A tleap script that builds the chain and sets N, CA, C and O, in Angstrom:
source leaprc.protein.ff14SB
mol = sequence {
  NMET SER THR HIE THR ILE PHE ILE LEU GLY
  LEU ILE LEU PHE ASP GLY VAL ALA VAL GLY
  LEU ALA ILE TRP GLN TYR TRP THR VAL ARG
  PRO THR LYS GLN ASP GLY ASN ASP GLU ALA
  SER ALA LEU ALA ARG ALA SER ALA LYS ASP
  PRO GLY HIE PRO GLU CGLY
}
set mol.1.N position { 118.749 78.328 102.683 }
set mol.1.CA position { 118.574 77.982 104.059 }
set mol.1.C position { 118.809 76.473 104.259 }
set mol.1.O position { 118.435 75.645 103.429 }
set mol.2.N position { 119.426 76.166 105.362 }
set mol.2.CA position { 119.651 74.763 105.613 }
set mol.2.C position { 118.378 74.095 106.166 }
set mol.2.O position { 117.407 74.770 106.510 }
set mol.3.N position { 118.408 72.771 106.240 }
set mol.3.CA position { 117.262 72.067 106.731 }
set mol.3.C position { 117.062 72.340 108.244 }
set mol.3.O position { 115.937 72.388 108.743 }
set mol.4.N position { 118.170 72.510 108.929 }
set mol.4.CA position { 118.084 72.832 110.365 }
set mol.4.C position { 117.377 74.134 110.663 }
set mol.4.O position { 116.570 74.212 111.589 }
set mol.5.N position { 117.693 75.214 109.839 }
set mol.5.CA position { 117.016 76.440 110.000 }
set mol.5.C position { 115.567 76.337 109.705 }
set mol.5.O position { 114.744 76.930 110.404 }
set mol.6.N position { 115.222 75.589 108.673 }
set mol.6.CA position { 113.732 75.455 108.311 }
set mol.6.C position { 113.014 74.715 109.459 }
set mol.6.O position { 111.896 75.077 109.827 }
set mol.7.N position { 113.669 73.666 110.028 }
set mol.7.CA position { 113.115 72.869 111.048 }
set mol.7.C position { 112.903 73.843 112.343 }
set mol.7.O position { 111.841 73.799 112.963 }
set mol.8.N position { 113.844 74.626 112.682 }
set mol.8.CA position { 113.676 75.557 113.813 }
set mol.8.C position { 112.612 76.541 113.554 }
set mol.8.O position { 111.793 76.780 114.441 }
set mol.9.N position { 112.555 77.164 112.352 }
set mol.9.CA position { 111.515 78.103 112.000 }
set mol.9.C position { 110.133 77.468 112.080 }
set mol.9.O position { 109.192 78.103 112.556 }
set mol.10.N position { 109.996 76.256 111.634 }
set mol.10.CA position { 108.688 75.567 111.686 }
set mol.10.C position { 108.361 75.188 113.138 }
set mol.10.O position { 107.191 75.206 113.521 }
set mol.11.N position { 109.325 74.860 113.919 }
set mol.11.CA position { 109.015 74.623 115.309 }
set mol.11.C position { 108.564 75.911 116.074 }
set mol.11.O position { 107.664 75.849 116.912 }
set mol.12.N position { 109.168 77.010 115.786 }
set mol.12.CA position { 108.811 78.282 116.358 }
set mol.12.C position { 107.341 78.617 115.890 }
set mol.12.O position { 106.490 79.020 116.684 }
set mol.13.N position { 107.115 78.432 114.616 }
set mol.13.CA position { 105.789 78.756 114.033 }
set mol.13.C position { 104.719 77.907 114.731 }
set mol.13.O position { 103.664 78.409 115.118 }
set mol.14.N position { 105.019 76.584 114.886 }
set mol.14.CA position { 104.012 75.683 115.440 }
set mol.14.C position { 103.763 76.050 116.949 }
set mol.14.O position { 102.622 76.022 117.411 }
set mol.15.N position { 104.813 76.381 117.677 }
set mol.15.CA position { 104.688 76.776 119.067 }
set mol.15.C position { 103.884 78.018 119.230 }
set mol.15.O position { 103.059 78.127 120.137 }
set mol.16.N position { 104.133 79.017 118.300 }
set mol.16.CA position { 103.364 80.217 118.265 }
set mol.16.C position { 101.879 80.056 118.056 }
set mol.16.O position { 101.031 80.676 118.697 }
set mol.17.N position { 101.627 79.154 117.085 }
set mol.17.CA position { 100.180 78.847 116.856 }
set mol.17.C position { 99.559 78.202 118.021 }
set mol.17.O position { 98.436 78.550 118.385 }
set mol.18.N position { 100.246 77.246 118.652 }
set mol.18.CA position { 99.719 76.518 119.812 }
set mol.18.C position { 99.450 77.440 120.987 }
set mol.18.O position { 98.435 77.300 121.670 }
set mol.19.N position { 100.337 78.365 121.222 }
set mol.19.CA position { 100.156 79.331 122.331 }
set mol.19.C position { 98.998 80.297 121.945 }
set mol.19.O position { 98.157 80.634 122.778 }
set mol.20.N position { 98.981 80.713 120.707 }
set mol.20.CA position { 97.891 81.567 120.292 }
set mol.20.C position { 96.503 80.878 120.474 }
set mol.20.O position { 95.561 81.467 121.004 }
set mol.21.N position { 96.436 79.741 120.059 }
set mol.21.CA position { 95.160 78.879 120.204 }
set mol.21.C position { 94.798 78.747 121.643 }
set mol.21.O position { 93.621 78.868 121.981 }
set mol.22.N position { 95.766 78.498 122.538 }
set mol.22.CA position { 95.501 78.369 123.985 }
set mol.22.C position { 94.937 79.672 124.585 }
set mol.22.O position { 93.988 79.674 125.369 }
set mol.23.N position { 95.568 80.756 124.178 }
set mol.23.CA position { 95.104 82.120 124.670 }
set mol.23.C position { 93.747 82.383 124.103 }
set mol.23.O position { 92.913 82.946 124.812 }
set mol.24.N position { 93.461 82.023 122.886 }
set mol.24.CA position { 92.130 82.265 122.304 }
set mol.24.C position { 91.067 81.427 123.036 }
set mol.24.O position { 89.976 81.914 123.330 }
set mol.25.N position { 91.393 80.197 123.317 }
set mol.25.CA position { 90.455 79.282 124.055 }
set mol.25.C position { 90.149 79.809 125.411 }
set mol.25.O position { 88.992 79.839 125.831 }
set mol.26.N position { 91.193 80.234 126.121 }
set mol.26.CA position { 91.060 80.784 127.483 }
set mol.26.C position { 90.158 82.071 127.395 }
set mol.26.O position { 89.286 82.283 128.237 }
set mol.27.N position { 90.386 82.865 126.412 }
set mol.27.CA position { 89.663 84.119 126.285 }
set mol.27.C position { 88.178 83.907 126.029 }
set mol.27.O position { 87.361 84.700 126.497 }
set mol.28.N position { 87.819 82.893 125.322 }
set mol.28.CA position { 86.489 82.633 124.995 }
set mol.28.C position { 85.683 81.939 126.193 }
set mol.28.O position { 84.460 82.061 126.254 }
set mol.29.N position { 86.360 81.253 127.082 }
set mol.29.CA position { 85.676 80.611 128.236 }
set mol.29.C position { 85.803 81.345 129.535 }
set mol.29.O position { 85.193 80.956 130.531 }
set mol.30.N position { 86.599 82.422 129.548 }
set mol.30.CA position { 86.751 83.105 130.834 }
set mol.30.C position { 85.485 83.809 131.280 }
set mol.30.O position { 84.716 84.341 130.480 }
set mol.31.N position { 85.303 83.789 132.574 }
set mol.31.CA position { 84.095 84.557 133.005 }
set mol.31.C position { 84.222 86.045 132.916 }
set mol.31.O position { 85.294 86.607 133.136 }
set mol.32.N position { 83.165 86.661 132.604 }
set mol.32.CA position { 83.207 88.140 132.383 }
set mol.32.C position { 82.701 88.768 133.674 }
set mol.32.O position { 81.981 88.154 134.462 }
set mol.33.N position { 83.124 90.060 133.858 }
set mol.33.CA position { 82.736 90.724 135.016 }
set mol.33.C position { 81.359 91.320 134.988 }
set mol.33.O position { 80.773 91.606 136.032 }
set mol.34.N position { 80.818 91.515 133.747 }
set mol.34.CA position { 79.483 92.020 133.559 }
set mol.34.C position { 78.439 90.959 133.479 }
set mol.34.O position { 77.315 91.232 133.058 }
set mol.35.N position { 78.770 89.746 133.873 }
set mol.35.CA position { 77.832 88.571 133.736 }
set mol.35.C position { 76.662 88.745 134.606 }
set mol.35.O position { 75.548 88.467 134.162 }
set mol.36.N position { 76.826 89.222 135.921 }
set mol.36.CA position { 75.714 89.386 136.721 }
set mol.36.C position { 75.127 88.181 137.345 }
set mol.36.O position { 74.078 88.259 137.984 }
set mol.37.N position { 75.765 87.068 137.182 }
set mol.37.CA position { 75.254 85.734 137.650 }
set mol.37.C position { 75.943 85.478 139.019 }
set mol.37.O position { 76.786 84.588 139.139 }
set mol.38.N position { 75.562 86.286 140.057 }
set mol.38.CA position { 76.175 86.171 141.349 }
set mol.38.C position { 75.344 85.299 142.278 }
set mol.38.O position { 75.767 85.040 143.405 }
set mol.39.N position { 74.193 84.844 141.852 }
set mol.39.CA position { 73.323 84.052 142.709 }
set mol.39.C position { 73.906 82.626 142.825 }
set mol.39.O position { 74.359 82.005 141.863 }
set mol.40.N position { 73.850 82.163 144.102 }
set mol.40.CA position { 74.448 80.824 144.396 }
set mol.40.C position { 73.637 79.707 143.619 }
set mol.40.O position { 72.456 79.868 143.309 }
set mol.41.N position { 74.332 78.609 143.339 }
set mol.41.CA position { 73.617 77.591 142.666 }
set mol.41.C position { 72.666 76.812 143.525 }
set mol.41.O position { 72.705 76.996 144.742 }
set mol.42.N position { 71.832 75.974 143.017 }
set mol.42.CA position { 70.896 75.221 143.835 }
set mol.42.C position { 71.708 74.200 144.719 }
set mol.42.O position { 71.290 73.903 145.838 }
set mol.43.N position { 72.851 73.673 144.221 }
set mol.43.CA position { 73.561 72.793 145.016 }
set mol.43.C position { 74.150 73.450 146.270 }
set mol.43.O position { 74.149 72.873 147.357 }
set mol.44.N position { 74.638 74.640 146.086 }
set mol.44.CA position { 75.285 75.384 147.103 }
set mol.44.C position { 74.230 75.791 148.133 }
set mol.44.O position { 74.502 75.754 149.333 }
set mol.45.N position { 73.008 76.186 147.679 }
set mol.45.CA position { 71.967 76.459 148.650 }
set mol.45.C position { 71.551 75.292 149.455 }
set mol.45.O position { 71.327 75.438 150.657 }
set mol.46.N position { 71.426 74.084 148.844 }
set mol.46.CA position { 70.961 72.878 149.476 }
set mol.46.C position { 72.060 72.373 150.456 }
set mol.46.O position { 71.707 71.770 151.470 }
set mol.47.N position { 73.292 72.580 150.214 }
set mol.47.CA position { 74.368 72.021 151.067 }
set mol.47.C position { 74.431 72.729 152.423 }
set mol.47.O position { 74.886 72.157 153.413 }
set mol.48.N position { 73.983 73.936 152.451 }
set mol.48.CA position { 74.009 74.660 153.748 }
set mol.48.C position { 72.887 74.135 154.687 }
set mol.48.O position { 73.045 74.184 155.907 }
set mol.49.N position { 71.781 73.644 154.139 }
set mol.49.CA position { 70.683 73.106 154.913 }
set mol.49.C position { 70.887 71.662 155.286 }
set mol.49.O position { 70.562 71.237 156.394 }
set mol.50.N position { 71.438 70.901 154.334 }
set mol.50.CA position { 71.597 69.442 154.563 }
set mol.50.C position { 73.052 69.076 154.192 }
set mol.50.O position { 73.395 68.996 153.013 }
set mol.51.N position { 73.892 68.857 155.209 }
set mol.51.CA position { 75.260 68.560 154.887 }
set mol.51.C position { 75.527 67.223 154.290 }
set mol.51.O position { 76.600 66.984 153.737 }
set mol.52.N position { 74.468 66.253 154.402 }
set mol.52.CA position { 74.625 65.019 153.707 }
set mol.52.C position { 75.232 63.933 154.551 }
set mol.52.O position { 75.431 62.830 154.043 }
set mol.53.N position { 75.538 64.170 155.803 }
set mol.53.CA position { 75.976 63.111 156.714 }
set mol.53.C position { 75.552 63.398 158.132 }
set mol.53.O position { 75.430 64.566 158.501 }
set mol.54.N position { 75.328 62.409 158.926 }
set mol.54.CA position { 74.903 62.609 160.336 }
set mol.54.C position { 76.046 63.117 161.164 }
set mol.54.O position { 77.195 62.724 160.965 }
set mol.55.N position { 75.734 63.996 162.098 }
set mol.55.CA position { 76.712 64.479 163.038 }
set mol.55.C position { 76.680 63.690 164.381 }
set mol.55.O position { 75.603 63.415 164.910 }
set mol.56.N position { 77.796 63.354 164.887 }
set mol.56.CA position { 77.904 62.673 166.123 }
set mol.56.C position { 78.883 61.617 166.220 }
set mol.56.O position { 79.017 60.994 167.273 }
savepdb mol mol.pdb
quit
């Protein structure tokens, strides 16, 4: 094999590993549908009562 072929194969391998790592990272942090955490956060509940600025 020539050095160009080895370089291209190494580049393809590196890109494949990088894409695989990105997919794995996304898969571990993605929200699940069975989480059951549908309650609004305290910040969202407070913002409906107090918008934080005067009207007028």
